[in-house]
C-alpha positions as CSV (number, residue, x, y, z in Angstrom):
1,M,5.5,-12.2,13.4
2,Q,6.9,-14.5,16.2
3,E,10.5,-13.7,15.2
4,R,9.8,-9.9,15.4
5,S,8.2,-10.3,18.8
6,S,11.2,-12.3,20.1
7,V,13.6,-9.6,18.9
8,A,11.6,-6.9,20.6
9,E,11.6,-8.9,23.9
10,L,15.3,-9.5,23.8
11,V,16.0,-5.9,23.1
12,T,14.0,-4.9,26.1
13,S,15.8,-7.4,28.3
14,L,19.3,-6.3,27.2
15,R,18.5,-2.6,27.3
16,A,17.3,-3.0,31.0
17,E,20.6,-4.6,32.1
18,L,23.1,-2.5,30.2
19,Y,23.8,-0.5,33.4
20,R,25.7,-3.6,34.7
21,Y,28.5,-2.9,32.2
22,S,30.9,0.0,32.3
23,P,31.2,2.1,29.1
24,G,33.3,0.0,26.8
25,G,32.5,-3.2,28.7
26,K,32.0,-6.3,26.7
27,L,28.5,-7.9,26.6
28,P,28.0,-11.7,26.7
29,S,28.8,-13.6,23.5
30,S,26.1,-14.4,21.0
31,R,26.3,-18.1,22.0
32,A,25.8,-17.2,25.7
33,L,22.8,-15.0,24.8
34,V,21.3,-17.8,22.7
35,E,21.6,-20.3,25.5
36,R,20.4,-17.9,28.2
37,F,17.3,-16.5,26.4
38,R,16.6,-19.7,24.4
39,V,16.3,-17.8,21.1
40,S,17.9,-18.2,17.7
41,P,21.2,-16.7,16.7
42,V,19.3,-14.6,14.1
43,T,17.2,-13.1,16.9
44,V,20.3,-12.3,18.9
45,S,22.0,-10.7,15.8
46,R,18.9,-8.6,15.1
47,A,18.6,-7.5,18.7
48,I,22.2,-6.4,18.9
49,A,21.8,-4.5,15.6
50,Q,18.8,-2.6,17.0
51,L,20.7,-1.6,20.2
52,A,23.6,-0.5,18.0
53,A,21.2,1.6,15.9
54,E,20.0,3.2,19.1
55,G,23.6,4.1,20.0
56,L,23.5,1.9,23.2
57,V,26.1,-0.6,22.0
58,T,29.0,-0.8,19.5
59,T,30.0,-3.9,17.7
60,R,33.5,-5.0,16.6
61,P,33.8,-7.8,14.0
62,G,35.4,-10.8,15.6
63,S,35.3,-9.3,19.1
64,G,31.7,-8.9,20.0
65,A,29.4,-6.2,21.3
66,F,30.3,-3.5,23.9
67,R,28.4,-0.9,25.9
68,A,28.7,2.4,24.0
69,E,30.5,5.3,25.5
70,P,28.2,8.1,26.9
71,R,27.0,10.3,24.2
72,A,28.3,13.8,24.0
73,E,26.0,16.5,25.2
74,V,23.4,17.3,22.5
75,P,23.5,21.0,21.5
76,A,20.4,23.0,22.1
77,P,18.0,22.9,19.1
78,G,17.9,25.9,16.8
79,D,14.8,28.0,16.1
80,T,12.9,26.4,13.2
81,S,9.7,28.3,13.8
82,W,10.4,30.4,10.7
83,Q,9.5,27.4,8.6
84,E,5.8,27.6,9.6
85,V,5.6,30.9,7.8
86,S,7.6,29.8,4.8
87,L,5.7,26.5,4.3
88,S,2.3,28.2,4.7
89,G,2.9,30.6,1.9
90,D,0.8,29.6,-1.0
91,G,2.2,32.0,-3.6
92,G,-1.0,34.0,-4.1
93,P,-4.8,33.5,-4.3
94,E,-4.7,31.5,-7.6
95,V,-2.4,28.7,-6.3
96,V,-3.7,25.8,-4.3
97,P,-1.4,25.2,-1.3
98,R,0.3,21.8,-1.3
99,T,-0.4,19.7,1.7
100,V,1.5,16.4,2.4
101,D,-0.7,14.1,4.5
102,A,0.9,10.6,4.5
103,S,-1.2,9.2,7.3
104,G,-3.4,7.1,5.1
105,V,-0.2,5.5,3.5
106,L,1.7,5.1,6.7
107,A,-1.3,3.2,8.2
108,T,-0.4,0.3,5.8
109,L,3.4,0.7,6.1
110,A,4.2,1.3,9.7
111,A,4.9,-1.8,11.9
112,P,2.4,-2.0,14.8
113,P,3.5,-3.1,18.3
114,P,4.8,-6.7,18.7
115,G,2.0,-9.2,19.1
116,T,-0.5,-7.1,17.0
117,I,-2.4,-8.8,14.2
118,E,-1.9,-6.7,11.1
119,F,-5.3,-6.4,9.4
120,N,-4.1,-3.0,8.2
121,G,-1.3,-4.2,6.0
122,G,-0.9,-3.3,2.3
123,Y,1.3,-6.1,1.1
124,L,1.3,-9.9,1.0
125,H,2.4,-11.6,4.2
126,A,5.9,-12.9,4.1
127,D,4.5,-16.5,3.8
128,L,2.9,-15.5,0.4
129,Q,5.9,-13.7,-1.0
130,P,8.1,-15.7,-3.5
131,E,11.2,-15.2,-1.4
132,R,13.1,-18.2,-2.8
133,A,12.2,-17.4,-6.4
134,L,13.1,-13.7,-5.9
135,S,16.5,-14.7,-4.4
136,A,17.2,-17.0,-7.3
137,A,16.1,-14.4,-9.8
138,L,18.4,-11.8,-8.2
139,A,21.3,-14.2,-8.2
140,R,20.8,-15.0,-11.9
141,A,20.4,-11.3,-12.6
142,G,23.7,-10.5,-10.9
143,R,25.5,-12.8,-13.4
144,R,24.1,-11.1,-16.4
145,P,26.6,-9.1,-18.4
146,G,26.4,-5.5,-17.5
147,A,23.9,-6.1,-14.7
148,W,25.3,-3.2,-12.7
149,G,25.6,-0.9,-15.7
150,R,23.4,2.1,-16.6
151,P,20.1,0.9,-18.1
152,P,18.2,2.7,-20.8
153,T,16.2,5.5,-19.3
154,D,12.9,4.1,-20.5
155,G,13.7,0.7,-19.1
156,L,15.1,-2.6,-20.4
157,P,13.5,-3.3,-23.8
158,E,12.7,-6.9,-22.9
159,L,10.9,-5.8,-19.7
160,R,9.0,-3.1,-21.5
161,S,7.9,-5.7,-24.1
162,W,6.8,-8.1,-21.3
163,F,4.6,-5.5,-19.7
164,A,3.1,-4.5,-23.1
165,R,2.1,-8.1,-23.7
166,E,0.5,-8.3,-20.3
167,I,-1.5,-5.1,-21.0
168,G,-2.8,-6.2,-24.4
169,P,-2.1,-6.4,-28.1
170,A,-2.9,-2.7,-28.7
171,V,0.2,-1.7,-26.6
172,S,3.8,-2.2,-27.8
173,G,7.0,-2.1,-25.8
174,A,7.6,1.4,-27.3
175,D,4.5,2.6,-25.4
176,V,5.9,1.5,-22.0
177,L,8.1,3.2,-19.4
178,I,9.6,1.2,-16.5
179,T,8.9,2.9,-13.2
180,A,10.0,2.4,-9.5
181,G,6.7,0.8,-8.6
182,G,3.0,1.9,-8.9
183,Q,3.2,4.8,-6.5
184,S,6.0,6.4,-8.4
185,A,4.1,5.9,-11.7
186,L,0.9,7.5,-10.3
187,A,3.0,10.5,-9.1
188,T,4.5,10.9,-12.6
189,A,1.2,10.6,-14.4
190,L,-0.5,13.2,-12.2
191,R,2.3,15.7,-12.6
192,A,2.3,15.1,-16.3
193,L,-1.4,15.5,-16.9
194,A,-2.6,18.3,-14.6
195,P,-1.1,21.6,-13.5
196,P,-1.0,22.7,-9.9
197,G,-4.4,23.9,-8.7
198,A,-6.3,21.8,-11.3
199,P,-9.1,19.5,-10.3
200,V,-8.7,15.8,-10.7
201,L,-11.6,13.4,-10.5
202,V,-11.3,10.4,-8.2
203,E,-13.5,7.5,-7.2
204,S,-15.1,7.8,-3.8
205,P,-13.8,6.1,-1.8
206,T,-10.3,5.6,-3.2
207,Y,-6.7,4.7,-2.5
208,P,-5.2,7.2,0.1
209,G,-1.8,7.0,-1.5
210,M,-3.2,8.5,-4.7
211,L,-5.0,11.3,-2.8
212,A,-1.7,12.1,-1.0
213,V,0.2,12.3,-4.2
214,A,-2.5,14.5,-5.8
215,R,-2.5,16.9,-2.9
216,A,1.2,17.0,-2.6
217,T,1.3,18.0,-6.3
218,G,-1.1,20.8,-5.6
219,L,-4.1,19.2,-7.3
220,R,-7.7,19.3,-6.0
221,P,-9.2,15.8,-5.8
222,V,-13.0,15.8,-6.6
223,P,-15.0,12.8,-5.6
224,V,-17.2,10.8,-8.0
225,P,-19.4,8.2,-6.1
226,M,-19.3,4.5,-6.9
227,D,-21.7,1.7,-6.5
228,A,-21.4,-2.1,-6.7
229,D,-20.6,-1.8,-10.5
230,G,-17.8,0.8,-10.1
231,I,-17.8,4.5,-10.8
232,R,-21.2,5.9,-11.8
233,P,-21.0,7.3,-15.4
234,E,-23.9,9.8,-15.1
235,L,-22.1,11.4,-12.0
236,L,-18.8,11.2,-13.8
237,A,-20.2,13.2,-16.7
238,D,-21.7,15.8,-14.3
239,A,-18.3,16.1,-12.5
240,F,-16.4,16.8,-15.8
241,R,-19.0,19.5,-16.7
242,A,-19.0,21.1,-13.3
243,T,-15.2,21.2,-12.7
244,G,-13.6,21.3,-16.1
245,A,-11.3,18.5,-15.0
246,R,-9.0,16.9,-17.5
247,V,-8.0,13.8,-15.5
248,L,-9.8,10.9,-14.0
249,V,-8.1,8.3,-11.8
250,T,-9.8,5.0,-11.6
251,Q,-9.1,1.4,-10.4
252,P,-11.5,-0.5,-12.7
253,L,-10.5,-4.0,-11.4
254,F,-10.9,-5.0,-7.7
255,Q,-11.0,-1.4,-6.6
256,N,-9.2,-0.3,-3.4
257,P,-10.9,-0.3,-0.9
258,T,-14.4,-1.5,-2.1
259,G,-13.2,-4.4,-4.3
260,A,-15.7,-3.4,-7.0
261,T,-15.0,-4.2,-10.7
262,L,-16.2,-1.8,-13.4
263,A,-19.2,-3.4,-15.1
264,P,-18.7,-4.3,-18.8
265,A,-21.4,-1.9,-20.0
266,R,-19.7,1.0,-18.2
267,R,-16.2,0.5,-19.6
268,P,-16.8,2.0,-23.0
269,E,-19.1,4.6,-21.4
270,V,-16.4,5.9,-19.0
271,L,-13.9,6.2,-21.9
272,A,-16.4,8.0,-24.1
273,I,-17.3,10.4,-21.3
274,A,-13.6,11.2,-20.8
275,R,-12.9,11.5,-24.5
276,A,-15.8,13.9,-24.9
277,A,-14.4,16.0,-22.0
278,G,-10.9,16.0,-23.6
279,A,-9.6,14.3,-20.5
280,F,-7.2,11.5,-19.7
281,V,-8.0,8.4,-17.6
282,I,-5.3,7.2,-15.3
283,E,-6.0,3.4,-15.0
284,D,-4.4,2.0,-11.8
285,D,-4.4,-1.7,-12.5
286,F,-2.8,-2.6,-9.2
287,A,-4.7,-5.8,-8.4
288,R,-4.8,-7.8,-11.7
289,R,-2.2,-10.3,-10.3
290,L,-4.1,-10.5,-7.0
291,V,-7.0,-12.3,-8.6
292,H,-8.6,-15.1,-6.5
293,E,-8.9,-18.7,-7.7
294,D,-12.7,-18.4,-8.1
295,A,-12.8,-15.1,-10.0
296,G,-13.4,-16.4,-13.5
297,P,-12.1,-14.7,-16.7
298,L,-10.9,-11.1,-16.1
299,P,-11.8,-8.1,-18.3
300,P,-8.8,-6.7,-20.1
301,P,-7.3,-3.4,-19.0
302,L,-9.1,-0.3,-20.2
303,A,-5.9,0.5,-22.1
304,A,-6.6,-2.6,-24.3
305,D,-9.8,-1.0,-25.6
306,D,-8.4,2.5,-26.2
307,P,-7.5,3.4,-29.7
308,D,-7.4,7.2,-29.0
309,G,-4.8,7.3,-26.3
310,V,-7.2,8.4,-23.6
311,V,-5.9,5.9,-21.0
312,V,-2.6,6.2,-19.2
313,H,-2.1,2.7,-17.7
314,V,-0.3,2.0,-14.4
315,C,0.7,-1.4,-13.2
316,S,3.3,-3.0,-10.9
317,L,4.9,-6.2,-9.8
318,T,5.3,-5.1,-6.2
319,K,1.9,-6.1,-4.8
320,V,2.1,-9.7,-5.9
321,T,5.8,-10.2,-5.0
322,S,7.6,-8.1,-2.4
323,P,7.4,-4.5,-1.1
324,S,11.1,-4.2,-2.1
325,L,10.6,-5.3,-5.8
326,R,9.6,-1.8,-6.8
327,V,9.3,-2.3,-10.5
328,G,6.2,-1.1,-12.4
329,A,5.2,0.4,-15.7
330,L,3.5,3.4,-17.3
331,A,1.9,2.8,-20.7
332,A,0.5,5.6,-22.9
333,R,0.2,6.5,-26.5
334,G,0.6,9.9,-28.3
335,P,2.4,13.1,-27.3
336,V,1.7,12.5,-23.6
337,L,4.3,9.7,-23.6
338,E,7.1,12.2,-24.1
339,R,5.9,14.3,-21.2
340,L,5.7,11.2,-19.0
341,R,9.2,10.2,-20.1
342,A,10.7,13.7,-19.4
343,I,9.2,13.9,-15.9
344,Q,10.4,10.5,-14.9
345,V,13.9,11.2,-16.2
346,V,14.1,14.4,-14.2
347,D,12.8,12.8,-11.1
348,S,14.7,9.6,-10.9
349,F,16.9,9.1,-14.1
350,F,16.0,5.4,-14.3
351,V,15.0,2.3,-12.3
352,P,18.2,0.5,-11.0
353,R,19.2,-2.1,-13.5
354,P,19.7,-5.0,-11.0
355,L,16.0,-4.7,-10.1
356,Q,14.9,-4.7,-13.7
357,E,17.1,-7.7,-14.5
358,A,15.8,-9.6,-11.4
359,A,12.2,-8.8,-12.5
360,L,12.9,-10.2,-16.0
361,E,14.4,-13.3,-14.5
362,L,11.4,-13.8,-12.2
363,V,8.6,-13.4,-14.7
364,G,10.5,-15.6,-17.2
365,S,11.0,-18.5,-14.8
366,P,8.7,-21.5,-14.2
367,A,8.3,-20.3,-10.6
368,W,6.3,-17.3,-11.8
369,G,3.3,-19.2,-12.9
370,R,3.4,-21.4,-9.8
371,H,3.6,-18.4,-7.6
372,L,0.6,-16.7,-9.2
373,A,-1.5,-19.9,-8.9
374,A,-0.5,-20.3,-5.2
375,V,-1.4,-16.7,-4.4
376,A,-4.8,-17.0,-6.1
377,A,-5.6,-20.1,-4.1
378,E,-4.4,-18.7,-0.8
379,L,-6.2,-15.3,-1.2
380,R,-9.4,-17.1,-2.0
381,G,-9.1,-19.2,1.1
382,R,-8.2,-16.3,3.4
383,R,-10.9,-14.1,2.0
384,T,-13.5,-16.8,2.6
385,V,-12.3,-17.4,6.2
386,M,-12.4,-13.7,7.0
387,A,-15.8,-13.0,5.4
388,T,-17.3,-16.0,7.2
389,A,-15.8,-15.0,10.5
390,L,-17.0,-11.5,10.2
391,R,-20.6,-12.5,9.4
392,S,-20.6,-14.8,12.3
393,E,-18.8,-12.7,14.9
394,L,-19.6,-9.1,13.8
395,P,-22.9,-9.0,11.9
396,A,-23.3,-5.4,12.9
397,L,-20.5,-4.4,10.5
398,A,-22.0,-4.4,7.0
399,L,-20.0,-6.3,4.3
400,P,-21.8,-5.2,1.1
401,H,-19.3,-6.9,-1.3
402,V,-17.0,-9.8,-1.2
403,P,-14.4,-9.3,-4.0
404,A,-12.9,-12.0,-6.2
405,G,-9.5,-10.2,-6.2
406,G,-7.3,-7.9,-4.1
407,G,-6.4,-8.5,-0.5
408,S,-8.9,-6.8,1.8
409,L,-12.6,-6.3,2.8
410,W,-14.4,-3.0,3.1
411,L,-16.9,-2.8,6.0
412,R,-19.4,-0.1,7.0
413,I,-19.9,0.8,10.6
414,P,-23.6,1.2,11.7
415,A,-24.9,4.8,12.0
416,T,-23.2,6.6,14.9
417,G,-24.5,9.2,17.3
418,A,-25.9,9.5,20.8
419,G,-27.1,6.0,21.9
420,T,-26.7,4.4,18.5
421,G,-23.2,2.9,18.4
422,P,-19.5,3.6,18.2
423,D,-17.9,5.8,15.6
424,E,-14.9,4.9,13.3
425,T,-12.3,6.4,15.6
426,A,-13.6,4.5,18.7
427,V,-13.6,1.2,16.8
428,T,-10.1,1.6,15.4
429,S,-8.7,2.7,18.8
430,A,-10.4,-0.1,20.7
431,A,-9.1,-2.6,18.1
432,L,-5.5,-1.4,18.6
433,R,-5.9,-1.8,22.4
434,A,-7.0,-5.3,21.7
435,S,-3.8,-5.9,19.6
436,V,-5.4,-5.9,16.2
437,A,-4.6,-3.1,13.8
438,I,-7.2,-2.1,11.3
439,A,-7.4,0.8,8.7
440,A,-9.8,3.6,9.3
441,G,-12.1,4.5,6.4
442,T,-11.8,8.3,6.5
443,P,-8.5,8.6,4.7
444,Y,-10.1,6.8,1.7
445,F,-12.4,9.8,1.1
446,C,-11.4,13.2,-0.3
447,A,-14.6,14.8,1.1
448,E,-16.9,14.0,4.0
449,P,-17.5,10.3,4.4
450,P,-21.1,9.2,4.1
451,A,-20.6,6.7,7.0
452,G,-17.9,5.2,9.1
453,H,-15.9,2.4,7.5
454,V,-12.9,0.1,8.2
455,R,-10.7,-1.8,5.8
456,L,-9.4,-5.3,6.9
457,S,-6.6,-7.0,5.0
458,F,-6.6,-10.8,4.8
459,A,-3.5,-10.8,2.6
460,A,-1.2,-9.3,5.2
461,V,-1.6,-12.0,7.9
462,S,-0.2,-15.5,8.2
463,G,-3.3,-17.6,7.5
464,P,-6.7,-18.7,8.6
465,G,-5.7,-19.2,12.3
466,E,-4.5,-15.6,12.6
467,I,-7.6,-14.3,10.7
468,A,-9.9,-16.1,13.1
469,E,-8.0,-14.8,16.2
470,G,-8.0,-11.3,14.7
471,V,-11.7,-11.3,14.1
472,R,-12.2,-12.6,17.7
473,R,-10.1,-9.7,19.1
474,L,-12.0,-7.3,16.8
475,R,-15.3,-8.5,18.2
476,T,-14.0,-7.9,21.7
477,A,-12.9,-4.4,20.7
478,Y,-16.2,-3.6,19.0
479,D,-18.1,-4.7,22.0
480,A,-16.0,-2.4,24.2
481,A,-16.4,0.5,21.8
482,Y,-20.1,-0.1,21.6
483,A,-20.5,-0.2,25.4
484,G,-18.5,3.1,25.6
485,S,-20.9,4.7,23.2
486,R,-24.1,3.9,25.2
487,G,-25.5,6.0,27.8
488,P,-25.6,5.0,31.5
489,G,-27.8,2.0,32.1
490,E,-28.3,1.2,28.4
491,A,-27.9,-2.4,27.3
492,R,-26.6,-3.6,24.0
493,G,-29.2,-4.5,21.5
494,G,-29.4,-7.8,19.5
């Protein structure tokens, strides 16, 4: 985070003084900039690259950086208003219009302003990513014969078999397709299992990326409430009867965002309810490798207890490694596997072979077990620090469940309204003004939220010190939002 802040500051300084140079004029050398601004050569290189991307400077290898020539006059934009009519056409009353709302996903992908503590991140902080092991794996993969050749469309057989062993003995490598990460696998599964306009049952709340994919595909997400033990079977059965849905999407282990794990007694019940409805269960097993050190034995995937092919299993290596190692798997049995395979081939042909080879090298190395153990210990420590700090500094925000896996905490904001406290928007906006980014809870619901919520990531920050500082800033922000919600002369309660 410090490096990114230094780059932004250097870019601002250089941009402000570009007027001193004529077009084509040479900027100071990298060595001169390092000495003048007391930054690293890497910071200078990244700053110059950003200015080049903005079209303000040009670079010539071996010669340096130069102020860019003035840009040619930009032609007047055309008239694109016709697109509003075209995109709003839904094809008739029987078709559900597709909407593509990526705001919930972008909240975890977009980089906040420099100096902001990222409690809204969706991936492990760089300090937790196995960068050295990944680099070594990629180097070894590059030396494999045929590493840059075309892979089998279903994925490398060795990698498919590895995922199958991870899922359970009931699944073989022949049941597995290699995908470009979990999000791609979810999109393929939803397109394969439900036609446009169909309902799809989802946990409430649930992962915004899945809701975005479902809506972009033309599906209608229908919420099924959860409690501390996961999705509620009696309401699931009611939802299947009321909607005629043929698909349920669930995260039975360390659910995002609540952190709940499906209770043992409910596991066979959920599968039986889906089987009776003639429905598929898409199991998004995204957090299994984000288990905390104190979690105890984990339940197997639902796919491991599924002789009838009800479950379509989704998992990925991305969350526990790097956002750029987009390698995951889809596992299914029966005729549905051929449909999944066909859709994936049409969409993307195959996952690049170098990534698959690198994934194989990584999971087969001694560094893999060490990395998983280190992540488990670090996540446990960071979770404990954040939960403790929140209960001390912000007891008004309810923390109903502290998970033993995943990378975030889910908090409920007290009831809002005249004279009662701030709403979700006020809290998230005040937090950003205090230089701490948090994820609003509304995008996690496909219907009206029962209350305001926020999601805070402890996995996406650098460690306990940053967590403590982030919670301190959040306390300041919450107090400001609370004060703004009170009427004139009202004091804050205890």
